[in-house]
Z-matrix of the N, CA and C atoms (Angstrom, degrees):
N
C 1 1.451
C 2 1.519 1 108.81
N 3 1.339 2 115.74 1 124.75
C 4 1.451 3 120.86 2 -176.14
C 5 1.515 4 112.58 3 -74.24
N 6 1.330 5 114.75 4 164.13
C 7 1.463 6 120.53 5 175.56
C 8 1.516 7 109.64 6 -66.71
N 9 1.301 8 115.52 7 159.76
C 10 1.462 9 120.92 8 179.79
C 11 1.525 10 110.11 9 -97.12
N 12 1.320 11 115.78 10 146.59
C 13 1.450 12 121.85 11 173.10
C 14 1.517 13 107.11 12 -114.25
N 15 1.302 14 116.97 13 169.60
C 16 1.464 15 121.22 14 -176.25
C 17 1.526 16 111.41 15 -65.98
N 18 1.279 17 116.66 16 -115.08
C 19 1.460 18 122.80 17 -175.98
C 20 1.521 19 109.62 18 -114.17
N 21 1.330 20 116.37 19 139.04
C 22 1.461 21 120.64 20 174.12
C 23 1.518 22 109.39 21 -130.05
N 24 1.321 23 115.18 22 154.23
C 25 1.462 24 121.20 23 171.12
C 26 1.511 25 106.82 24 -90.07
N 27 1.319 26 116.19 25 138.97
C 28 1.462 27 120.90 26 -179.60
C 29 1.526 28 108.94 27 -147.31
N 30 1.332 29 115.89 28 -176.13
C 31 1.452 30 122.59 29 -177.85
C 32 1.516 31 108.13 30 -127.48
N 33 1.323 32 115.93 31 131.83
C 34 1.458 33 120.47 32 -178.19
C 35 1.509 34 109.58 33 -122.04
N 36 1.321 35 115.17 34 135.59
C 37 1.450 36 121.92 35 175.31
C 38 1.515 37 110.59 36 -94.52
N 39 1.321 38 115.13 37 152.19
C 40 1.463 39 122.82 38 179.48
C 41 1.521 40 108.29 39 -140.88
N 42 1.319 41 116.22 40 165.06
C 43 1.455 42 118.04 41 170.16
C 44 1.530 43 108.34 42 -79.28
N 45 1.312 44 117.30 43 -175.73
C 46 1.471 45 121.38 44 -176.34
C 47 1.527 46 112.52 45 -64.09
N 48 1.332 47 118.27 46 -18.17
C 49 1.467 48 122.63 47 -178.16
C 50 1.526 49 112.83 48 -101.31
N 51 1.323 50 118.16 49 14.98
C 52 1.466 51 123.23 50 -177.97
C 53 1.530 52 111.62 51 62.66
N 54 1.323 53 116.04 52 37.37
C 55 1.461 54 120.87 53 176.27
C 56 1.514 55 109.82 54 -116.32
N 57 1.322 56 115.54 55 153.68
C 58 1.458 57 123.24 56 172.54
C 59 1.521 58 106.49 57 -138.89
N 60 1.321 59 116.23 58 119.45
C 61 1.466 60 122.26 59 -178.58
C 62 1.527 61 112.04 60 50.75
N 63 1.339 62 116.00 61 40.61
C 64 1.453 63 121.77 62 176.69
C 65 1.521 64 115.32 63 82.99
N 66 1.332 65 118.33 64 -6.85
C 67 1.467 66 121.51 65 179.38
C 68 1.519 67 108.29 66 -88.91
N 69 1.316 68 117.40 67 127.94
C 70 1.463 69 122.53 68 -178.84
C 71 1.528 70 110.51 69 -87.82
N 72 1.329 71 116.03 70 124.95
C 73 1.463 72 122.44 71 177.28
C 74 1.512 73 109.58 72 -107.64
N 75 1.334 74 115.12 73 161.52
C 76 1.460 75 121.56 74 175.26
C 77 1.521 76 107.85 75 -141.22
N 78 1.324 77 115.85 76 133.94
C 79 1.462 78 121.48 77 179.49
C 80 1.531 79 109.10 78 -60.65
N 81 1.328 80 115.80 79 134.71
C 82 1.453 81 122.02 80 179.67
C 83 1.521 82 114.01 81 92.73
N 84 1.316 83 117.37 82 -6.46
C 85 1.474 84 121.22 83 -177.52
C 86 1.532 85 110.60 84 -99.90
N 87 1.336 86 114.28 85 155.52
C 88 1.465 87 122.33 86 175.37
C 89 1.517 88 108.07 87 -115.56
N 90 1.328 89 115.73 88 139.04
C 91 1.460 90 121.95 89 -178.90
C 92 1.523 91 108.84 90 -127.28
N 93 1.325 92 116.02 91 145.29
C 94 1.464 93 120.87 92 179.42
C 95 1.519 94 109.23 93 -128.50
N 96 1.333 95 115.28 94 131.77
C 97 1.463 96 121.98 95 179.45
C 98 1.522 97 109.09 96 -86.15
N 99 1.322 98 117.62 97 127.28
C 100 1.461 99 121.81 98 -174.72
C 101 1.531 100 113.10 99 -84.71
N 102 1.310 101 118.26 100 -26.06
C 103 1.459 102 120.94 101 -176.24
C 104 1.515 103 113.12 102 -91.22
N 105 1.324 104 114.64 103 -160.72
C 106 1.458 105 119.79 104 178.40
C 107 1.523 106 109.72 105 -68.23
N 108 1.331 107 115.66 106 155.29
C 109 1.466 108 121.95 107 -179.60
C 110 1.519 109 107.51 108 -118.49
N 111 1.337 110 115.76 109 118.06
C 112 1.460 111 120.63 110 -178.21
C 113 1.523 112 109.39 111 -145.29
N 114 1.313 113 115.89 112 129.64
C 115 1.458 114 121.75 113 -178.07
C 116 1.525 115 110.80 114 -52.68
N 117 1.320 116 116.16 115 131.92
C 118 1.466 117 125.40 116 178.06
C 119 1.533 118 113.64 117 68.50
N 120 1.326 119 117.47 118 6.65
C 121 1.466 120 120.13 119 -179.71
C 122 1.521 121 112.88 120 -127.08
N 123 1.323 122 117.75 121 -49.71
C 124 1.465 123 120.34 122 -176.95
C 125 1.520 124 110.20 123 -153.75
N 126 1.325 125 115.53 124 159.07
C 127 1.456 126 120.73 125 -175.23
C 128 1.518 127 109.58 126 99.67
N 129 1.321 128 115.78 127 -174.27
C 130 1.459 129 121.84 128 -179.46
C 131 1.523 130 109.08 129 -101.15
N 132 1.325 131 116.19 130 132.13
C 133 1.455 132 122.19 131 -175.19
C 134 1.524 133 110.79 132 -115.47
N 135 1.319 134 115.61 133 143.11
C 136 1.462 135 122.46 134 174.98
C 137 1.526 136 106.85 135 -157.28
N 138 1.319 137 116.37 136 167.50
C 139 1.464 138 121.87 137 -177.41
C 140 1.524 139 110.59 138 -111.92
N 141 1.327 140 115.78 139 141.45
C 142 1.460 141 120.17 140 177.44
C 143 1.523 142 111.94 141 -70.86
N 144 1.311 143 117.58 142 -26.63
C 145 1.462 144 122.30 143 -178.32
C 146 1.524 145 108.95 144 -116.42
N 147 1.323 146 118.05 145 126.19
C 148 1.461 147 121.84 146 -170.24
C 149 1.517 148 115.77 147 -57.53
N 150 1.319 149 118.67 148 -38.14
C 151 1.467 150 118.52 149 -177.96
C 152 1.527 151 112.36 150 -67.22
N 153 1.320 152 117.94 151 -20.61
C 154 1.464 153 120.30 152 178.99
C 155 1.520 154 112.65 153 -65.05
N 156 1.337 155 118.20 154 -21.75
C 157 1.468 156 118.37 155 179.32
C 158 1.521 157 111.45 156 -64.16
N 159 1.340 158 117.86 157 -22.33
C 160 1.456 159 120.18 158 -179.79
C 161 1.527 160 112.05 159 -73.61
N 162 1.322 161 117.66 160 -6.31
C 163 1.463 162 120.26 161 169.76
C 164 1.524 163 110.40 162 -73.27
N 165 1.334 164 117.06 163 -15.10
C 166 1.462 165 122.31 164 -174.67
C 167 1.522 166 113.68 165 -123.39
N 168 1.327 167 117.66 166 -24.29
C 169 1.460 168 122.26 167 -177.28
C 170 1.514 169 110.55 168 -133.80
N 171 1.336 170 115.40 169 145.82
C 172 1.456 171 121.53 170 174.42
C 173 1.528 172 109.27 171 -68.88
N 174 1.323 173 117.36 172 154.20
C 175 1.468 174 120.13 173 178.20
C 176 1.528 175 113.45 174 -63.00
N 177 1.323 176 118.21 175 -7.54
C 178 1.462 177 121.26 176 178.70
C 179 1.526 178 112.33 177 -86.88
N 180 1.322 179 118.24 178 -3.14
C 181 1.459 180 121.75 179 179.55
C 182 1.513 181 112.01 180 -81.31
N 183 1.311 182 116.02 181 -156.60
C 184 1.459 183 122.09 182 179.83
C 185 1.520 184 109.54 183 -121.67
N 186 1.333 185 115.68 184 160.54
C 187 1.455 186 120.86 185 179.65
C 188 1.516 187 108.82 186 -142.46
N 189 1.338 188 115.41 187 146.74
C 190 1.462 189 120.55 188 175.52
C 191 1.521 190 109.15 189 -139.45
N 192 1.319 191 114.59 190 150.93
C 193 1.454 192 120.77 191 167.89
C 194 1.522 193 105.09 192 -78.57
N 195 1.340 194 116.23 193 133.81
C 196 1.454 195 121.07 194 -178.32
C 197 1.522 196 109.84 195 -129.38
N 198 1.314 197 115.67 196 159.37
C 199 1.457 198 122.28 197 171.00
C 200 1.520 199 106.66 198 -108.54
N 201 1.321 200 116.88 199 125.91
C 202 1.462 201 122.02 200 176.85
C 203 1.521 202 108.41 201 -105.40
N 204 1.318 203 116.93 202 132.45
C 205 1.467 204 122.81 203 176.66
C 206 1.517 205 109.41 204 -117.74
N 207 1.340 206 115.35 205 148.27
C 208 1.468 207 121.89 206 -178.39
C 209 1.527 208 109.04 207 58.37
N 210 1.328 209 114.73 208 60.90
C 211 1.459 210 123.60 209 -171.45
C 212 1.522 211 110.82 210 -95.99
N 213 1.313 212 116.51 211 134.13
C 214 1.456 213 121.06 212 174.13
C 215 1.526 214 109.01 213 -71.98
N 216 1.318 215 117.82 214 142.72
C 217 1.461 216 120.99 215 176.15
C 218 1.526 217 111.33 216 -74.02
N 219 1.307 218 116.75 217 -19.04
C 220 1.460 219 121.33 218 -176.05
C 221 1.532 220 111.14 219 -69.44
N 222 1.334 221 115.62 220 136.29
C 223 1.458 222 122.08 221 170.68
C 224 1.522 223 106.61 222 -120.24
N 225 1.322 224 116.39 223 170.98
C 226 1.469 225 117.77 224 -178.56
C 227 1.518 226 113.18 225 -87.26
N 228 1.328 227 117.90 226 -1.23
C 229 1.459 228 120.83 227 177.37
C 230 1.516 229 114.31 228 83.91
N 231 1.322 230 117.54 229 -19.47
C 232 1.466 231 121.55 230 -179.78
C 233 1.520 232 111.61 231 -88.82
N 234 1.321 233 116.10 232 -32.49
C 235 1.460 234 121.02 233 -179.65
C 236 1.523 235 108.58 234 -155.30
N 237 1.322 236 116.94 235 -161.61
C 238 1.467 237 121.00 236 -172.86
C 239 1.528 238 113.28 237 -98.67
N 240 1.329 239 118.04 238 19.26
C 241 1.464 240 120.82 239 -178.99
C 242 1.520 241 110.80 240 -61.63
N 243 1.347 242 115.47 241 134.51
C 244 1.462 243 122.53 242 178.45
C 245 1.520 244 109.09 243 -127.40
N 246 1.300 245 116.11 244 162.96
C 247 1.456 246 123.11 245 -177.61
C 248 1.524 247 109.67 246 -126.15
N 249 1.337 248 116.60 247 138.39
C 250 1.461 249 120.56 248 -176.36
C 251 1.522 250 111.12 249 -141.94
N 252 1.307 251 114.43 250 161.71
C 253 1.467 252 121.38 251 176.07
C 254 1.535 253 111.09 252 -81.33
N 255 1.344 254 116.55 253 -29.69
C 256 1.467 255 120.30 254 -173.18
C 257 1.526 256 109.49 255 -134.18
N 258 1.339 257 116.16 256 140.42
C 259 1.464 258 121.37 257 -179.94
C 260 1.526 259 109.39 258 -137.80
N 261 1.326 260 115.29 259 138.26
C 262 1.461 261 122.17 260 173.43
C 263 1.520 262 107.44 261 -118.79
N 264 1.319 263 116.96 262 125.24
C 265 1.461 264 121.81 263 179.55
C 266 1.522 265 106.99 264 -86.54
N 267 1.330 266 116.31 265 111.99
C 268 1.464 267 121.26 266 -172.04
C 269 1.516 268 112.60 267 -98.93
N 270 1.294 269 116.59 268 -93.77
C 271 1.460 270 123.05 269 -170.78
C 272 1.517 271 111.17 270 -99.05
N 273 1.309 272 116.41 271 132.41
C 274 1.462 273 122.20 272 178.51
C 275 1.518 274 109.41 273 -81.91
N 276 1.338 275 115.60 274 138.08
C 277 1.463 276 121.39 275 174.54
C 278 1.508 277 109.17 276 -130.93
N 279 1.298 278 115.24 277 149.91
C 280 1.451 279 120.75 278 170.63
C 281 1.521 280 107.58 279 -69.63
N 282 1.309 281 117.13 280 155.68
C 283 1.453 282 118.61 281 174.84
C 284 1.521 283 111.23 282 -75.83
N 285 1.307 284 117.14 283 0.67
C 286 1.458 285 121.42 284 168.59
C 287 1.520 286 105.19 285 -82.15
N 288 1.325 287 116.34 286 86.70
C 289 1.455 288 121.75 287 -165.18
C 290 1.517 289 115.30 288 -96.00
N 291 1.307 290 119.28 289 19.21
C 292 1.457 291 118.95 290 -174.03
C 293 1.530 292 112.63 291 -56.65
N 294 1.310 293 118.40 292 -44.79
C 295 1.464 294 120.27 293 -178.91
C 296 1.520 295 111.12 294 -69.16
N 297 1.334 296 117.52 295 -41.77
C 298 1.464 297 121.33 296 178.52
C 299 1.523 298 109.96 297 -64.00
N 300 1.326 299 117.63 298 -43.84
C 301 1.459 300 120.97 299 179.52
C 302 1.515 301 110.88 300 -63.28
N 303 1.316 302 117.17 301 -40.00
C 304 1.462 303 120.07 302 179.25
C 305 1.520 304 110.54 303 -60.50
N 306 1.333 305 117.11 304 -41.25
C 307 1.465 306 120.67 305 177.77
C 308 1.523 307 110.76 306 -64.24
N 309 1.328 308 117.08 307 -37.09
C 310 1.458 309 121.41 308 -178.38
C 311 1.530 310 111.70 309 -72.49
N 312 1.318 311 116.80 310 -39.62
C 313 1.464 312 121.22 311 -176.46
C 314 1.522 313 111.73 312 -70.12
N 315 1.328 314 117.62 313 -37.15
C 316 1.463 315 121.25 314 -176.67
C 317 1.518 316 113.43 315 -49.94
N 318 1.332 317 119.45 316 -58.51
C 319 1.471 318 120.40 317 -179.60
C 320 1.531 319 112.85 318 -63.12
N 321 1.321 320 117.69 319 -36.45
C 322 1.470 321 120.85 320 179.09
C 323 1.525 322 110.56 321 -64.01
N 324 1.349 323 115.62 322 -44.70
C 325 1.464 324 119.34 323 -178.69
C 326 1.527 325 111.02 324 -63.91
N 327 1.336 326 117.18 325 -40.79
C 328 1.460 327 120.36 326 178.60
C 329 1.519 328 110.70 327 -64.58
N 330 1.329 329 118.02 328 -40.57
C 331 1.468 330 121.25 329 179.58
C 332 1.517 331 111.26 330 -64.93
N 333 1.340 332 116.90 331 -42.15
C 334 1.467 333 120.69 332 179.33
C 335 1.521 334 111.05 333 -65.69
N 336 1.320 335 117.63 334 -36.14
C 337 1.464 336 122.05 335 -179.15
C 338 1.535 337 110.38 336 -65.67
N 339 1.334 338 117.98 337 -34.23
C 340 1.470 339 121.96 338 -179.46
C 341 1.524 340 111.75 339 -71.57
N 342 1.312 341 117.76 340 -26.18
C 343 1.482 342 120.29 341 -175.31
C 344 1.501 343 112.89 342 -70.79
């Protein structure tokens, strides 16, 4: 189990009814997981990079910017999915993510160029 970091902004996919794996979400609400938190098993999951949500949801679903608290540093190595104890559903976005992705890629590209 990886160390925890503070709060990160991420992107979460949902079905057309704002559900993920049967759990009903609502924009503007905060949810806290009471049990253990483990990537791909339990807790609240979201991706640091918006296009990664399409590994889990069709482009016909919904997407929101979320705040994750008590986040594991561990990722699955395939994409930017992270796991947290607490999630706040913030800003709604269309799954037409070109503008959101452009904002996400900019800082990453600059960081990679410096290395």
